[in-house]
C-alpha positions as CSV (number, residue, x, y, z in Angstrom):
1,M,-15.2,1.7,-26.8
2,K,-16.1,-2.0,-26.6
3,N,-12.5,-3.0,-26.7
4,K,-11.5,-0.5,-24.0
5,A,-14.4,-1.7,-21.8
6,E,-13.2,-5.3,-22.2
7,Q,-9.6,-4.2,-21.5
8,L,-10.7,-2.3,-18.3
9,K,-12.8,-5.3,-17.2
10,A,-9.8,-7.6,-17.6
11,F,-7.6,-5.1,-15.8
12,M,-9.9,-5.0,-12.8
13,K,-10.1,-8.8,-12.6
14,Q,-6.3,-9.1,-12.9
15,R,-5.7,-6.5,-10.2
16,R,-7.5,-8.7,-7.7
17,L,-4.9,-11.4,-8.3
18,G,-1.8,-11.4,-6.1
19,M,1.7,-10.9,-7.5
20,N,2.4,-14.6,-7.0
21,D,-0.5,-15.5,-9.3
22,F,1.1,-13.3,-12.0
23,I,4.5,-14.9,-11.7
24,Q,3.0,-18.4,-11.7
25,K,1.1,-17.5,-14.9
26,L,4.2,-16.1,-16.5
27,A,6.2,-19.1,-15.6
28,T,3.7,-21.5,-17.2
29,N,2.7,-19.7,-20.4
30,S,4.5,-18.7,-23.5
31,Y,4.5,-15.0,-24.5
32,P,5.7,-13.5,-27.8
33,C,7.8,-10.9,-25.9
34,K,11.4,-12.0,-25.9
35,H,13.0,-8.9,-24.3
36,S,16.1,-10.0,-22.3
37,E,15.1,-7.9,-19.3
38,V,11.6,-9.4,-19.3
39,Q,12.9,-12.9,-19.7
40,S,15.2,-12.4,-16.7
41,I,12.2,-11.4,-14.6
42,L,10.1,-14.3,-15.8
43,N,12.8,-16.8,-15.1
44,L,12.6,-16.3,-11.3
45,N,13.9,-19.6,-10.0
46,P,12.7,-20.8,-7.7
47,P,9.4,-19.0,-8.0
48,Q,9.1,-16.2,-5.4
49,E,6.6,-13.6,-4.5
50,P,8.2,-10.3,-5.6
51,E,5.6,-8.3,-3.8
52,L,6.6,-9.8,-0.5
53,M,10.3,-10.5,-1.0
54,N,12.7,-9.8,1.9
55,D,15.5,-7.3,1.6
56,N,17.4,-9.5,4.0
57,P,15.8,-13.0,4.1
58,S,15.8,-14.3,7.6
59,P,16.6,-18.0,8.5
60,P,13.7,-20.1,9.8
61,P,12.7,-18.8,13.3
62,S,13.9,-20.7,16.3
63,P,12.8,-20.5,19.9
64,S,15.8,-18.3,20.6
65,Q,15.1,-15.8,17.8
66,Q,13.5,-12.6,19.0
67,I,12.4,-9.5,17.0
68,N,12.3,-6.9,19.7
69,L,11.5,-3.5,18.2
70,G,10.2,-1.9,21.4
71,P,8.5,-2.6,24.7
72,S,5.2,-4.4,24.9
73,S,3.5,-1.2,26.0
74,N,0.0,-2.6,25.9
75,P,0.0,-6.1,27.5
76,Q,-3.6,-5.7,28.7
77,A,-5.1,-5.5,25.2
78,K,-6.8,-8.6,23.9
79,P,-9.1,-9.7,21.1
80,S,-12.1,-10.0,23.4
81,D,-11.9,-6.2,24.0
82,F,-13.7,-5.8,20.6
83,N,-16.8,-6.7,18.8
84,F,-15.7,-7.7,15.3
85,L,-18.5,-6.6,13.0
86,K,-17.5,-7.0,9.3
87,V,-14.7,-8.1,7.1
88,I,-13.6,-5.0,5.1
89,G,-10.4,-6.2,3.5
90,K,-8.1,-9.2,2.9
91,G,-4.4,-9.7,2.4
92,S,-1.8,-12.4,2.1
93,F,-1.6,-13.0,5.8
94,G,-5.0,-12.2,7.2
95,K,-8.0,-9.8,7.2
96,V,-9.0,-6.3,8.1
97,L,-12.1,-6.0,10.1
98,L,-14.4,-3.3,11.3
99,A,-14.4,-3.5,15.1
100,R,-16.0,-1.6,17.9
101,H,-14.3,-1.4,21.2
102,K,-16.5,-2.6,24.0
103,I,-15.5,0.1,26.5
104,D,-14.9,3.3,24.6
105,E,-17.4,2.2,21.8
106,K,-15.2,3.7,19.1
107,F,-14.9,2.1,15.7
108,Y,-11.5,0.9,14.5
109,A,-10.1,-1.1,11.5
110,V,-8.3,-4.0,13.0
111,K,-5.8,-5.8,10.8
112,V,-5.4,-9.4,12.0
113,L,-2.4,-11.4,10.7
114,Q,-1.7,-15.1,11.1
115,K,1.8,-15.6,12.6
116,K,2.2,-19.0,11.1
117,A,1.6,-17.7,7.5
118,I,4.1,-14.8,8.1
119,L,6.8,-17.1,9.4
120,K,6.2,-19.7,6.7
121,K,7.1,-17.0,4.1
122,K,9.8,-15.4,6.3
123,E,7.9,-12.1,6.3
124,E,8.3,-11.1,9.9
125,K,10.8,-8.3,9.1
126,H,8.3,-6.7,6.7
127,I,5.5,-6.9,9.2
128,M,7.7,-5.3,11.9
129,S,8.8,-2.7,9.4
130,E,5.1,-1.9,8.7
131,R,4.6,-1.5,12.5
132,N,7.6,0.9,12.7
133,V,6.3,3.1,9.9
134,L,2.8,3.2,11.4
135,L,4.3,4.5,14.6
136,K,5.8,7.5,12.7
137,N,2.5,8.4,10.9
138,V,0.8,10.1,13.8
139,K,1.8,13.6,12.7
140,H,0.6,13.5,9.1
141,P,-3.0,14.1,7.9
142,F,-2.9,11.8,4.9
143,L,-1.4,8.7,6.5
144,V,-3.4,6.1,8.4
145,G,-2.7,6.1,12.1
146,L,-2.0,3.2,14.5
147,H,-3.7,3.4,17.9
148,Y,-1.9,0.4,19.3
149,S,-1.0,-3.2,18.5
150,F,-0.9,-6.4,20.5
151,Q,-0.5,-10.1,19.9
152,T,-1.9,-13.5,20.9
153,A,0.1,-16.7,20.6
154,D,-1.0,-17.2,17.0
155,K,-2.0,-13.7,15.7
156,L,-0.9,-10.1,15.4
157,Y,-3.4,-7.2,15.8
158,F,-3.0,-3.7,14.4
159,V,-5.7,-1.3,15.8
160,L,-5.9,1.3,13.0
161,D,-8.0,4.4,12.1
162,Y,-11.2,3.3,10.5
163,I,-11.5,4.9,7.1
164,N,-14.8,4.3,5.2
165,G,-14.8,6.5,2.2
166,G,-13.6,3.7,0.0
167,E,-10.5,2.8,-2.0
168,L,-9.5,5.1,-4.8
169,F,-9.5,1.9,-6.8
170,Y,-13.2,1.4,-6.0
171,H,-14.1,4.9,-7.1
172,L,-12.0,4.7,-10.3
173,Q,-13.7,1.3,-11.1
174,R,-17.1,3.0,-10.8
175,E,-16.3,6.3,-12.6
176,R,-13.6,5.1,-15.1
177,C,-11.6,8.3,-14.7
178,F,-11.6,11.6,-12.9
179,L,-11.7,15.2,-14.1
180,E,-8.4,17.0,-13.9
181,P,-9.2,19.2,-10.8
182,R,-10.2,16.1,-8.8
183,A,-7.1,14.2,-10.0
184,R,-4.9,17.3,-9.0
185,F,-6.4,17.4,-5.5
186,Y,-5.7,13.7,-4.8
187,T,-2.2,13.8,-6.4
188,A,-1.3,16.8,-4.1
189,E,-2.5,15.0,-0.9
190,I,-0.7,11.7,-2.0
191,A,2.5,13.7,-2.8
192,S,2.4,15.4,0.6
193,A,2.2,12.0,2.3
194,L,5.0,10.6,0.2
195,G,7.1,13.7,0.9
196,Y,6.6,13.2,4.6
197,L,7.7,9.6,4.5
198,H,10.8,10.6,2.5
199,S,11.6,13.2,5.2
200,L,11.7,10.2,7.6
201,N,14.0,8.3,5.1
202,I,11.2,5.9,4.3
203,V,10.5,4.8,0.7
204,Y,6.9,3.6,0.2
205,R,7.4,1.4,-2.9
206,D,3.8,0.2,-3.4
207,L,1.7,3.2,-4.3
208,K,-1.5,2.0,-6.2
209,P,-5.2,2.9,-6.0
210,E,-5.9,-0.1,-3.7
211,N,-3.6,1.4,-1.0
212,I,-5.2,4.9,-1.3
213,L,-8.3,5.4,0.8
214,L,-10.8,8.3,1.1
215,D,-11.9,9.3,4.5
216,S,-15.5,10.2,5.3
217,Q,-15.0,13.8,4.0
218,G,-13.1,12.8,0.9
219,H,-9.5,13.3,1.9
220,I,-6.8,10.9,0.9
221,V,-5.5,8.4,3.5
222,L,-2.5,6.3,2.5
223,T,-2.4,2.8,4.0
224,D,-0.6,-0.6,3.9
225,F,3.1,0.0,4.7
226,G,4.3,-3.6,4.4
227,L,6.7,-2.9,1.5
228,C,8.2,0.3,3.0
229,K,11.9,0.4,3.1
230,E,13.3,2.3,6.1
231,N,16.7,4.1,6.5
232,I,17.0,5.3,2.9
233,E,19.0,8.5,3.0
234,P,18.4,11.2,0.4
235,N,21.0,9.7,-1.9
236,G,20.6,6.1,-0.7
237,T,19.4,3.2,-2.8
238,T,17.9,-0.3,-2.3
239,S,17.5,-3.1,-4.8
240,T,14.8,-5.5,-3.8
241,F,12.4,-6.5,-6.6
242,C,9.0,-5.6,-5.2
243,G,5.9,-3.7,-6.0
244,T,2.8,-4.3,-8.2
245,P,3.2,-5.1,-11.9
246,E,1.3,-2.1,-13.4
247,Y,3.4,0.3,-11.3
248,L,6.9,-1.1,-11.4
249,A,9.4,1.5,-12.4
250,P,11.9,0.7,-15.2
251,E,14.9,0.6,-12.7
252,V,13.1,-2.0,-10.6
253,L,12.4,-4.1,-13.7
254,H,16.1,-3.7,-14.7
255,K,17.0,-5.0,-11.3
256,Q,19.1,-1.9,-10.7
257,P,19.5,0.0,-7.4
258,Y,16.7,2.5,-7.0
259,D,16.0,5.4,-4.7
260,R,13.1,7.6,-3.5
261,T,12.2,8.5,-7.1
262,V,10.6,5.1,-7.5
263,D,7.7,6.6,-5.5
264,W,7.4,9.6,-7.9
265,W,7.2,7.1,-10.8
266,C,4.3,5.4,-9.1
267,L,2.6,8.7,-8.4
268,G,2.9,9.5,-12.1
269,A,1.3,6.1,-12.9
270,V,-1.6,6.7,-10.5
271,L,-2.2,10.3,-11.9
272,Y,-2.2,8.9,-15.4
273,E,-4.7,6.2,-14.3
274,M,-6.9,8.8,-12.7
275,L,-7.0,10.9,-15.9
276,Y,-7.2,8.0,-18.4
277,G,-8.7,5.0,-16.7
278,L,-5.8,2.6,-17.0
279,P,-2.1,2.7,-15.9
280,P,0.3,4.2,-18.5
281,F,1.8,1.1,-20.0
282,Y,-0.9,-1.4,-19.2
283,S,-1.4,-4.6,-21.2
284,R,-3.3,-7.7,-20.1
285,N,-0.2,-9.6,-21.3
286,T,2.0,-8.9,-18.3
287,A,5.3,-9.7,-20.2
288,E,4.3,-7.1,-22.9
289,M,3.4,-4.6,-20.2
290,Y,6.9,-5.0,-18.7
291,D,8.4,-4.5,-22.1
292,N,6.2,-1.4,-22.5
293,I,7.5,0.0,-19.2
294,L,11.1,-0.5,-20.3
295,N,10.9,0.6,-23.9
296,K,7.7,2.2,-25.0
297,P,7.6,6.0,-25.2
298,L,4.9,7.6,-23.0
299,Q,1.9,8.5,-25.1
300,L,-0.5,11.2,-23.9
301,K,-3.9,12.0,-25.5
302,P,-4.6,15.7,-26.0
303,N,-7.5,15.9,-23.6
304,I,-5.4,17.2,-20.6
305,S,-3.8,20.5,-19.8
306,N,-0.2,21.3,-20.7
307,S,0.7,21.4,-17.1
308,A,-0.7,17.9,-16.5
309,R,1.2,16.7,-19.6
310,Q,4.4,18.2,-18.3
311,L,4.0,16.6,-14.9
312,L,3.2,13.2,-16.3
313,E,6.2,13.4,-18.6
314,G,8.4,14.4,-15.7
315,L,7.2,11.7,-13.3
316,L,7.1,8.9,-15.9
317,Q,10.6,9.6,-17.0
318,K,12.3,6.3,-17.5
319,D,15.7,7.6,-16.4
320,R,15.3,8.1,-12.7
321,T,18.2,10.7,-12.6
322,K,16.1,12.9,-14.9
323,R,12.7,12.3,-13.1
324,I,10.9,15.0,-11.2
325,G,12.0,14.6,-7.6
326,A,15.5,13.4,-8.5
327,K,17.1,16.6,-7.4
328,D,15.0,18.1,-4.6
329,D,12.4,15.4,-3.9
330,F,8.9,16.7,-2.9
331,M,9.9,20.3,-3.3
332,E,10.1,19.8,-7.0
333,L,6.5,18.7,-7.1
334,K,5.3,21.5,-4.8
335,N,6.8,24.0,-7.2
336,H,5.5,22.4,-10.4
337,V,3.1,24.5,-12.5
338,F,0.4,21.8,-12.2
339,F,0.1,22.9,-8.6
340,S,0.5,26.6,-9.1
341,Q,-2.9,27.5,-7.6
342,M,-2.4,25.0,-4.7
343,S,-2.0,26.3,-1.1
344,W,0.0,23.5,0.4
345,D,-0.5,24.9,3.9
346,D,-4.3,24.9,3.5
347,L,-4.1,21.4,1.9
348,N,-2.2,19.9,4.8
349,A,-4.6,21.6,7.3
350,K,-7.5,20.0,5.4
351,K,-8.9,23.5,4.8
352,L,-9.5,22.8,1.1
353,T,-12.9,21.2,0.3
354,P,-12.4,17.8,-1.3
355,P,-13.9,17.5,-4.9
356,F,-15.9,14.4,-3.9
357,N,-17.8,13.6,-0.7
358,P,-18.4,9.9,0.0
359,N,-21.6,10.9,1.9
360,V,-21.3,8.1,4.4
361,T,-23.9,8.3,7.1
362,G,-21.7,6.9,9.9
363,P,-19.2,4.2,10.8
364,S,-21.7,1.4,10.0
365,D,-22.2,2.7,6.4
366,L,-20.2,0.2,4.3
367,R,-21.5,1.3,0.8
368,H,-17.9,2.0,-0.4
369,F,-16.5,-1.4,0.6
370,D,-16.5,-4.2,-1.9
371,P,-19.2,-6.8,-1.1
372,E,-16.6,-9.4,-1.8
373,F,-15.3,-8.6,1.6
374,T,-18.3,-7.5,3.6
375,D,-20.4,-10.5,2.6
376,E,-17.8,-12.8,4.1
377,P,-18.6,-14.0,7.6
378,V,-16.4,-12.9,10.5
379,P,-14.3,-15.9,11.7
380,S,-15.1,-16.7,15.3
381,S,-11.4,-17.2,16.0
382,I,-10.6,-13.5,15.3
383,G,-12.0,-12.4,18.7
384,Q,-10.6,-15.3,20.7
385,S,-7.3,-16.0,22.4
386,P,-6.0,-19.6,22.0
387,D,-6.5,-21.8,25.0
388,S,-3.1,-21.8,26.8
389,A,-3.4,-25.6,27.2
390,L,-3.6,-26.0,23.4
391,I,-0.5,-23.8,22.6
392,T,2.0,-26.0,20.7
393,A,5.7,-25.7,20.4
394,S,5.4,-24.0,17.0
395,T,2.9,-21.5,18.4
396,K,5.4,-20.6,21.2
397,E,8.1,-20.2,18.5
398,S,5.7,-17.8,16.6
399,A,5.1,-15.8,19.8
400,E,8.8,-15.5,20.5
401,A,9.5,-14.3,16.9
402,F,7.3,-11.3,17.4
403,L,8.4,-10.1,20.8
404,G,8.2,-6.3,20.8
405,F,5.3,-6.2,18.4
406,S,2.8,-4.9,21.0
407,Y,2.5,-1.1,21.2
408,A,0.5,1.5,22.9
409,P,1.3,5.2,22.4
410,S,2.4,7.3,25.3
411,M,-0.1,9.9,26.5
412,D,1.9,12.8,25.2
413,S,1.6,11.6,21.6
414,Y,-2.0,12.6,21.7
415,L,-1.2,16.2,23.0
């Protein structure tokens, strides 16, 4: 038990590191694992950030370059419309803040990204892809919704649903693992969300407990669409090396083309983690973990039902062509014996009572957010627009690179 507790503690700490930190550590340390596939991954040269690599790396932006993905439907929106109250999340390019609109007094999660950081790492295409996917989420109950987006000369703002039931990661960290009925409920809601994305020819690619939130009633809300790949037809593939180490599918590690089934592998890893407390092939030695994913047989302890065992074995099938979902995508999961008692219509209508209620008292209840975020002061620059007299040539270049980012939904999307 002591060894498992230490392993879990190390895992939690490691999970807070970014992918780049992993790669940097791998590049500067010697590991006993000499598997050829692992070595090819460790020898990324020059060092890159796989979690944020571009499918089509773009050249450095120039004043003439424009990413125009739609009309600037909300030119009136500005940072001073909001009172920014608390930091509730952080990422590679900025922060997520709890904000209250000064006029309608509603609470929102506002994701604020620094254009300069995005352009420096040539990530504008992924940011715009995230925006595109968010625009398509309005019709699904388990995907976070975008209300509108806007930009200043130096920042991008996503105005999102505010979800305050906590990350699945946070609850797993506190409870170690979940009972099977609770894990089944979450798995079904996640699968429904993934199936919807797949129906839009979108592959999610980064399913992990940190990207799975609980709302105030305890339903799943999938968030963070920065690694989504659009326009993947049912038999289509892509090949970018991206994701999070613990959840990388074998075909991604092999640097082979992969398809939608990469999301079902990740779902299997998340289900395994919910039932057992750690991802299926976890090792604090990342190179050894990669080798486990590629070569180690799946080992399941006998404390789960036969149907859970069958589902895990099917989702965590190393050969993607034999994986559950390879033939008929989400329909294969819906029809699996693990969900035989599940009413999918009631699930999607949120008529099923969640197995856990976060019991939040209201929008200002931040008990399920990590104090690492909420204790951080809100930067004063978040709510300000840069003085036009101080806008530099590089700032103008940033602004032009994100033309078309701003968005406000048409009225009929609310009907």
